[in-house]
Structures are given as structure tokens and as C-alpha cells.
C-alpha positions in Angstrom: 0.0 0.0 0.0 2.9 2.4 0.8 4.4 1.6 -2.6 1.1 2.4 -4.4 0.8 5.6 -2.4 4.3 6.7 -3.4 3.6 5.7 -7.0 0.6 8.0 -7.1 2.8 10.9 -6.0 5.0 10.5 -9.1 4.0 12.9 -11.9 2.0 11.3 -14.8 4.6 12.4 -17.3 7.0 10.0 -15.6 4.7 7.3 -14.3 3.1 6.3 -17.6 6.3 5.9 -19.6 7.9 3.9 -16.8 4.9 1.6 -16.6 5.1 1.1 -20.4 8.8 0.3 -20.2 8.2 -2.2 -17.4 5.4 -3.8 -19.4 7.7 -4.3 -22.4 10.3 -5.9 -20.1 7.7 -8.2 -18.6 6.6 -9.2 -22.2 10.2 -10.0 -23.1 10.6 -12.2 -20.0 7.4 -14.1 -20.8 8.5 -14.6 -24.5 11.9 -15.9 -23.4 10.4 -18.4 -20.9 8.0 -19.8 -23.6 10.9 -20.2 -26.1 13.0 -22.0 -23.6 10.1 -24.3 -22.6 9.5 -25.1 -26.3 13.2 -25.8 -26.8 13.3 -28.2 -23.8 10.3 -30.1 -25.2 11.8 -30.3 -28.6 15.1 -31.6 -27.3 13.5 -34.2 -25.0 11.3 -35.4 -27.9 14.4 -35.8 -30.1 16.4 -37.6 -27.4 13.4 -39.9 -26.7 13.4 -40.9 -30.4 17.1 -41.3 -30.6 17.3 -43.4 -27.3 14.4 -45.5 -28.5 16.3 -46.3 -31.8 19.4 -47.1 -29.8 17.5 -49.5 -27.4 15.7 -51.1 -30.4 19.0 -51.9 -32.1 20.7 -53.0 -28.9 17.7 -55.3 -28.1 17.9 -57.0 -31.5 21.7 -57.5 -31.0 21.7 -58.9 -27.5 18.3 -60.8 -27.3 19.6 -64.1 -29.0 22.7 -64.1 -26.8 20.6 -63.5 -23.7 18.4 -66.4 -24.6 21.5 -68.7 -25.0 23.2 -67.2 -21.9 26.3 -66.3 -24.0 28.0 -63.6 -22.0 30.8 -63.0 -24.5 28.4 -62.4 -27.3 26.6 -59.9 -25.2 29.9 -58.1 -24.5 30.6 -58.0 -28.2 27.1 -56.6 -29.0 27.5 -53.9 -26.4 30.9 -52.9 -27.9 29.6 -52.7 -31.4 26.5 -50.6 -30.4 28.7 -48.1 -28.6 30.6 -47.3 -31.8 27.4 -47.2 -33.9 25.5 -44.6 -31.7 28.1 -42.0 -31.1 25.5 -39.2 -31.7 23.8 -40.4 -28.4 27.2 -40.4 -26.6 26.5 -43.6 -24.6 28.4 -43.8 -21.3 27.4 -47.1 -19.9 25.2 -50.1 -20.8 24.2 -53.0 -18.6 22.3 -56.2 -19.7 20.6 -58.3 -17.0 19.0 -61.7 -17.3 15.6 -63.0 -16.2 16.9 -63.4 -12.7 18.0 -59.8 -12.5 21.7 -60.8 -12.4 24.2 -58.8 -14.6 25.2 -60.7 -17.7 27.4 -58.1 -19.2 28.3 -54.4 -18.8 30.4 -51.9 -20.8 32.6 -51.5 -17.7 32.9 -55.0 -16.2 35.5 -53.9 -13.6 32.9 -51.7 -12.0 29.9 -53.9 -12.6 31.1 -57.5 -13.0 29.1 -60.3 -14.6 26.7 -62.4 -12.5 26.6 -59.7 -9.9 23.5 -57.9 -8.6 22.3 -54.8 -10.5 23.1 -51.6 -8.4 20.0 -50.3 -6.7 20.8 -46.8 -8.0 19.6 -47.8 -11.4 16.1 -48.5 -10.3 15.7 -44.9 -8.9 17.0 -43.3 -12.1 14.0 -44.0 -14.3 10.9 -41.9 -14.7 7.7 -42.1 -16.7 9.2 -41.0 -20.0 11.7 -42.9 -22.1 14.6 -40.8 -21.1 15.2 -39.4 -17.6 17.8 -36.6 -17.0 19.9 -36.0 -14.0 20.8 -32.2 -14.2 23.5 -32.4 -11.5 25.6 -35.0 -13.4 24.4 -33.9 -16.9 23.5 -37.5 -17.7 20.5 -39.2 -19.3 19.1 -42.7 -18.3 16.9 -45.1 -20.2 16.0 -48.8 -20.0 14.2 -51.5 -22.1 12.8 -54.9 -21.0 13.8 -57.9 -23.1 10.7 -59.9 -24.0 10.6 -63.2 -25.9 7.3 -64.7 -26.8 5.6 -62.6 -24.2 7.9 -63.7 -21.4 10.5 -61.3 -19.9 14.0 -62.7 -20.3 16.1 -59.7 -19.1 16.5 -55.9 -19.4 18.9 -53.3 -20.8 20.0 -50.3 -18.7 21.8 -47.5 -20.4 23.3 -44.1 -19.4 24.5 -41.5 -21.9 26.2 -38.1 -21.8 23.6 -35.1 -21.9 26.1 -32.3 -21.2 25.8 -31.1 -24.8 22.0 -30.8 -24.3 22.4 -28.6 -21.2 25.2 -26.6 -22.8 22.9 -25.9 -25.8 20.2 -24.8 -23.5 22.5 -22.5 -21.5 23.8 -21.0 -24.8 20.3 -20.4 -26.1 19.3 -19.0 -22.7 22.2 -16.5 -22.7 21.4 -15.6 -26.3 17.8 -15.0 -25.5 18.6 -13.0 -22.4 21.1 -10.8 -24.1 19.0 -10.3 -27.3 15.7 -9.8 -25.5 17.4 -7.6 -22.9 18.8 -5.3 -25.5 15.5 -5.3 -27.5 13.5 -4.7 -24.3 15.8 -1.9 -23.2 15.6 -0.3 -26.7 11.8 -0.7 -26.9 11.3 0.4 -23.3 13.4 3.5 -23.8 11.6 4.2 -27.1 8.3 3.6 -25.5 9.3 5.9 -22.6 10.2 8.7 -25.1 7.1 8.1 -27.2 4.6 8.1 -24.3 6.4 11.0 -22.7 6.0 13.0 -25.9 2.4 11.9 -26.1 1.5 13.1 -22.7 3.6 16.3 -22.8 0.5 18.4 -23.6 -1.1 17.0 -20.4 1.9 18.1 -18.4 1.6 21.6 -19.9 -2.1 21.7 -19.0 -1.3 20.3 -15.5 1.3 23.1 -14.9 -1.1 25.8 -15.9 -4.0 24.4 -13.8 -1.7 24.1 -10.8 -0.7 27.7 -11.3 -4.4 28.7 -11.6 -5.1 26.9 -8.4 -2.5 29.0 -6.7 -4.2 32.2 -8.0 -2.1 32.8 -11.2 -4.3 31.8 -14.1 -2.4 32.3 -17.3 -3.6 31.2 -20.8 -1.5 28.6 -22.7 0.7 30.4 -25.2 0.3 29.5 -28.9 3.9 28.2 -29.0 3.0 25.3 -26.7 0.0 24.2 -28.9 0.5 21.0 -30.8 1.4 21.5 -34.5 -1.4 19.3 -35.9 -4.2 20.4 -33.6 -6.6 17.6 -32.7 -8.1 16.9 -29.3 -5.2 18.4 -27.4 -5.6 21.7 -29.3 -9.3 21.7 -28.6 -8.6 21.1 -24.9 -6.0 23.9 -24.8 -8.5 26.3 -26.5 -11.2 25.4 -24.0 -8.8 26.1 -21.1 -7.8 29.4 -22.6 -11.5 30.3 -23.1 -12.1 29.5 -19.4 -9.2 31.7 -18.3 -10.4 34.6 -20.4 -13.9 34.2 -19.1 -12.7 34.1 -15.5 -10.7 37.3 -16.1 -13.7 39.0 -17.7 -15.8 37.9 -14.7 -13.2 39.2 -12.2 -13.0 42.5 -14.1 -16.8 42.7 -14.3 -17.1 42.1 -10.6 -14.5 44.7 -9.8 -16.3 47.2 -12.1 -19.6 46.4 -10.3 -18.0 46.8 -6.9 -16.6 50.2 -8.0 -19.9 51.3 -9.4 -21.7 50.1 -6.3 -19.2 52.0 -4.2 -19.7 55.1 -6.2 -23.5 54.7 -6.0 -23.4 54.2 -2.3 -21.1 57.2 -1.9 -23.5 59.2 -4.1 -26.5 58.2 -2.0 -24.7 58.9 1.3 -23.4 62.2 0.0 -26.9 63.2 -1.1 -28.3 62.2 2.2 -25.5 64.1 4.1 -26.1 67.2 2.0 -29.8 67.0 2.6 -29.2 66.4 6.3 -26.8 69.3 6.6 -28.7 71.7 4.3 -31.9 71.6 6.4 -30.2 72.8 9.6 -28.2 75.3 7.6 -31.4 76.9 6.4 -32.6 77.2 9.9 -29.3 78.6 11.0 -29.4 81.3 8.4 -32.9 82.2 9.4 -31.9 82.3 13.1 -29.0 84.6 12.2 -31.3 87.0 10.2 -33.7 87.0 13.1 -30.8 87.9 15.5 -29.7 90.7 13.2 -33.2 92.2 13.1 -34.6 91.4 16.6 -31.5 90.5 18.6 -32.2 93.0 21.3 -35.4 91.2 22.3 -34.5 88.7 25.0 -37.1 86.1 24.1 -36.2 86.2 20.3 -32.5 86.1 21.1 -32.8 83.0 23.4 -35.0 81.2 20.9 -32.7 81.9 18.0 -29.6 80.8 19.9 -31.3 77.6 20.9 -32.2 76.9 17.3 -28.6 77.6 16.2 -27.3 75.2 18.9 -29.6 72.3 17.8 -28.7 72.8 14.2 -25.0 72.7 14.9 -25.5 69.6 17.0 -27.3 67.9 14.1 -24.6 68.8 11.7 -21.9 67.4 14.1 -23.8 64.1 14.4 -24.0 63.7 10.6 -20.2 64.4 10.3 -19.3 62.0 13.1 -21.4 59.2 11.6 -19.7 59.7 8.3 -16.3 59.6 9.9 -17.2 56.5 11.9 -18.3 54.8 8.6 -15.2 55.6 6.5 -12.4 56.0 9.0 -10.1 52.9 8.7 -9.0 52.8 12.4 -12.6 52.9 13.5 -13.6 50.0 11.2 -11.0 47.7 12.9 -12.5 48.3 16.3 -14.8 45.7 17.9 -18.5 46.1 17.2 -20.4 48.2 19.8 -23.8 49.9 20.2 -22.4 53.1 18.7 -21.9 51.4 15.4 -25.6 50.6 15.2 -26.5 54.1 16.2 -24.4 55.3 13.3 -26.4 53.2 10.9 -29.6 54.7 12.3 -28.3 58.2 11.6 -27.1 57.3 8.1 -30.5 55.9 7.2 -32.5 59.0 8.2 -32.2 60.8 4.9 -33.3 57.8 2.9 -36.2 57.1 5.2 -37.3 60.8 5.1 -37.0 60.8 1.3 -39.3 57.8 1.0 -41.5 58.7 3.9 -40.7 55.3 5.6 -40.4 54.4 9.2 -37.7 52.3 10.8 -38.8 49.9 13.6 -35.7 49.9 15.8 -35.3 47.0 18.3 -31.8 46.8 19.5 -31.0 44.8 22.7 -27.4 45.7 23.5 -26.1 46.3 27.0 -24.4 49.6 27.4 -21.2 48.1 28.8 -20.9 45.2 26.4 -18.7 44.8 23.3 -18.2 42.1 20.7 -15.0 40.7 19.4 -16.2 40.9 15.7 -15.0 43.9 13.7 -17.4 46.8 13.8 -16.8 48.3 10.3 -17.8 45.3 8.2 -20.8 44.5 10.3 -22.0 48.1 10.2 -21.5 48.3 6.4 -23.4 45.0 6.0 -26.3 46.2 8.1 -26.4 49.4 6.2 -26.5 47.6 2.9 -29.3 45.3 4.1 -31.4 48.3 5.3 -30.8 50.2 2.0 -32.0 47.1 0.1 -35.0 46.8 2.4 -35.9 50.5 1.9 -35.6 50.1 -1.9 -37.9 47.0 -1.8 -40.5 48.6 0.5 -43.1 50.9 -1.0 -43.2 54.6 0.0 -44.8 55.1 3.4 -44.0 51.6 4.5 -42.1 50.1 7.4 -38.7 48.5 7.6 -37.3 46.8 10.7 -34.0 46.2 12.4 -33.9 43.8 15.3 -30.6 43.1 17.0 -30.3 40.6 19.9 -27.0 40.0 21.6 -26.2 37.0 23.8 -23.0 35.8 25.4 -22.0 33.7 22.4 -23.7 35.1 19.3 -25.2 38.2 17.7 -28.5 37.9 15.8 -29.3 40.7 13.3 -32.7 40.6 11.5 -33.7 43.1 8.8 -37.3 43.0 7.5 -39.1 44.8 4.7 -42.6 45.0 3.2 -41.6 44.4 -0.4 -42.9 41.7 -2.8 -40.3 39.2 -1.6 -36.7 38.6 -2.3 -35.8 37.0 -5.7 -34.3 33.6 -5.8 -30.9 35.0 -7.0 -30.7 37.2 -4.0 -31.6 34.4 -1.6 -28.9 32.3 -3.2 -26.4 35.2 -2.7 -26.9 35.0 1.0 -27.6 31.3 1.7 -26.0 29.2 -1.1 -22.4 28.0 -1.1 -21.5 29.7 -4.3 -22.9 33.3 -4.7 -20.8 33.8 -7.9 -23.6 33.6 -10.6 -25.6 36.4 -9.2 -22.5 38.7 -9.1 -21.7 37.7 -12.7 -25.3 38.7 -13.7 -24.7 42.2 -12.1 -27.1 41.8 -9.2 -26.8 41.7 -5.5 -23.3 43.1 -4.9 -24.4 44.6 -1.6 -25.8 41.3 -0.5 -22.6 39.6 -1.7 -20.6 42.0 0.5 -22.8 41.1 3.4 -22.3 37.4 2.6 -18.5 37.8 2.6 -18.7 39.5 6.0 -20.8 36.6 7.4 -18.3 34.0 6.0 -15.3 36.0 7.4 -16.9 36.0 10.9 -17.8 32.2 10.6 -21.5 32.8 10.8 -24.5 32.1 8.6 -27.3 33.9 6.9 -30.9 32.9 6.3 -33.8 34.4 4.3 -37.4 33.8 5.4 -40.8 35.3 4.2 -42.5 37.7 6.5 -45.9 37.0 7.9 -47.8 39.5 5.8 -45.5 40.5 3.0 -41.8 41.0 2.4 -38.7 39.1 3.6 -36.7 38.8 6.8 -32.9 38.5 6.4 -31.2 37.1 9.5 -27.5 37.2 10.2 -26.1 35.0 13.0 -22.6 35.8 14.0 -20.6 34.0 16.7 -19.0 36.4 19.2 -17.0 36.4 22.4 -17.5 38.8 25.2 -14.7 41.1 26.4 -14.6 41.8 30.1 -14.8 45.4 31.2 -11.7 45.1 33.4 -9.6 44.0 30.4 -10.8 47.1 28.5 -9.8 49.3 31.4 -6.5 47.6 31.8 -5.7 48.0 28.1 -6.6 51.6 28.3 
């Protein structure tokens, strides 16, 4: 299992050619084994026939002498047969009688006449005509002597088989060397061929790995195959995918910039409206002071009006600074951030004659570990969307409930209901298609904030009409003594 695991880690551009080379070597080994097996069978068949002819001739020569018991004639027949069958290279021949006693042997000093046949001969014979002893490179064969259906003796022979085994070794060496060279040549050629065949896949693999690391580059035309085909179509498809992804990213950036400008425009318009109203009152109060400033009642009323107007302008400016000041955005979320959202929504609510149902449960001395800037911006985007979906004169709602371990934010409207694409933007795993279609960028920013905080978002229909968007964010509580210590 470890070997297979390590094999899978080897690049395909090396793994496939090596496997092809090993396959060719395995085929060469199988072919060599079959050739040697066929050679062995052919040699054994040839020797069986040659030994059978030798025993037939020897039987015809010694049978009459065995019947008469003429030992010297048996010796003479054995001597003549040895010279006649030199191709078989006989080493020893022994003729026994009906009683199993030795009548004659080619080496009478080792096996004398009328002695018992050595027991080693009986264990040398197998089922076939010729039995080989590979250790001594010797072949053994025997033939029963039968006359008129009665056994009258037997012939036991041994012959030199060294040339047979030498021929086998020579052929084996020749096969190993030849097949080894051919297998090496074919394996190397197969390695190069397969490596060249899968080279386009390596190019595609490198570009896809680079794309996974965030650097998606199209495949240059110089790396395309010369004759086109399936690989060229695959490369073209990958390049089209890269270009489409770049266009989508550019389009998303453009939408984000446009949404940013639109939000800035709405906020700037709201701030101008919010500041312009108190300015008009301030100028009227100043004119009144110029004309009737000596009257105590008029003077006090005008100064009070000027003071309230300046306070209103300062609140608007502070809310804007709290929204776009970077160091403030990095601070933990607090109740002041939600109050800023309330101030920023006033111009839009006044313009559309809508009312904001404000239900915020936040202890005055509590803070959350989640960043305040992104949450504040997400809540503002949801309220602006709710205001746009709700008819003029309607109601939108913000409900915030904070516990020890989570923050629950609900935004409701009285619109016709949120489209499926917008719901997918907040609740599905991949909100990309809605962004590509140019819709729901504010919702997408809210979704990114929820994912960054490790929370979740849900969309449910309201009881009468409209939708309720709920953001659930995990938080941790900071103790007040830690704040004071840090200060």
C-alpha cells in the first residue's frame, strides 16, 4: 500500500512511460520463458526418439545371446553398439538376465558379470523414455527384453547429456542478451514516445496548478501541438475558461466600483440634505438675531435653534467619519456602530417617507470581538435594500439581539419578496452567478462578512409580505476590566 501511495505521487509524465517500459520488459521475459520451454520439449522429444532407436538396435543385437546365456556375445554386441550410436554419446550399458543378475556391462570392472544390479539404477528412471539428471548432466533409459511374451532380461543405459544442457545455456544466454537489448531499446523508445504523447497534459497540469495558486495564465500558442486535434481543442477550452474568468473578475471589480460610487452618491446626497436643512434654519436664526437680537425672548429662541442645528450637523459628520475611518472599522462592534447606521438611514427614510422599527438589545457596557466596520456596512446595505424594496410610506425593521456567544441581526421589509438569485447570494455555497449577472453586490458583501466571521445567513418570508434577512454571528465577550487595563 505504501508503494502504491508513493507511485501515485510520481508525476503522470514519468509514471506512464515507466509503466510502459516495465510492461515491455515483462513481455520480453514471458516470451523468453516460452521459447526455452518449447526448446526443452523439442530436445526431449528428439532424445526420446534417438534413445528408442538405440534401445531397439541393442535389443535386436543382445536378445539371442541373452536367450542362450552367451555372456561373451553380449559383450561383443555392447561394444559394437557403442561405436554405432556415437551421436547419443553412450556412457554405460548393462544387460541383465531373467533373474536380474548382470550378464554383461560396458565396464565389467565396476559392474562384474553375474553380480546384482546396483540399486541406484532403479531410482533413475521416470515415466518418460529418457530421464535426465541435471546435476551430473546424464540421461538414463532402460528397455525390458521380452521373448514370446515372457521377460527374459533388461537393458539399462546411461549417456552423456552435457551437450544438451550446454545448448540450453547457450540459447538462454542468447535470449537474455537479445531480449534484454531489445527490451531496453523498446522500453526507452516507449518511454520517449509516451512522454511525448502526454507532454501536452503536463503543460495543462502546470497551468492548472498555477491557476489553483491564484495565477491563471492562458497557454501560449507556441505550446500548442502542431497538428491540432483533441489536445488543441482542450487547450483552447482552457484558454477560453481563463479569459472568461478574467472578464468575470474585471466585471465584478467594475460592479464593486460602481456600487461603491453609487453608495457614496446616496450617502453624499443624504448628508447634503441632512446638513442643508439645519443650515437653512441657522441662516434664518442669524437673520432674526440681526433684526430682533435685542429682544431677550427672540434672542434666546434663535440661539437655541442655532445650537440644535449645529449639534445635528456634528452628528452627521461624526457618523460619516465613523463609517469611512479605517481605524474605527478595525475596532470591535459596539452599540455606537448601530447608532451610526440609524443616523445614516435617516435621509433615505425621510425621502421615501418610511419608518424604521428599531429593536436593539445591547447592554451599554458590552462589546463584541467581531470587527465593527464590516458589520456596520453589511447592516447598512441590508437596510438600504429593504428600503428600496418597501413601498413609500411603509415600514422596515432592524432587530438586534446579543447574547453571550452570538449576535443575531434581522432586517425586515414590506416588499414583494426577495428574488431567488438574491436568496442564493446569502444562503448558497457559491454566490458567484448572481454577481456575474450584475445583481446583489451589496448582498454579496454582506455574505462575505458573514463568512469571514464564521456565521450564517438565512432568508425567510415575513408574515404579511416582504422578507426577513437574518445574520447569525458567533462572538466572544470582552470583560470590562480587560478594557480598562488595556486603556
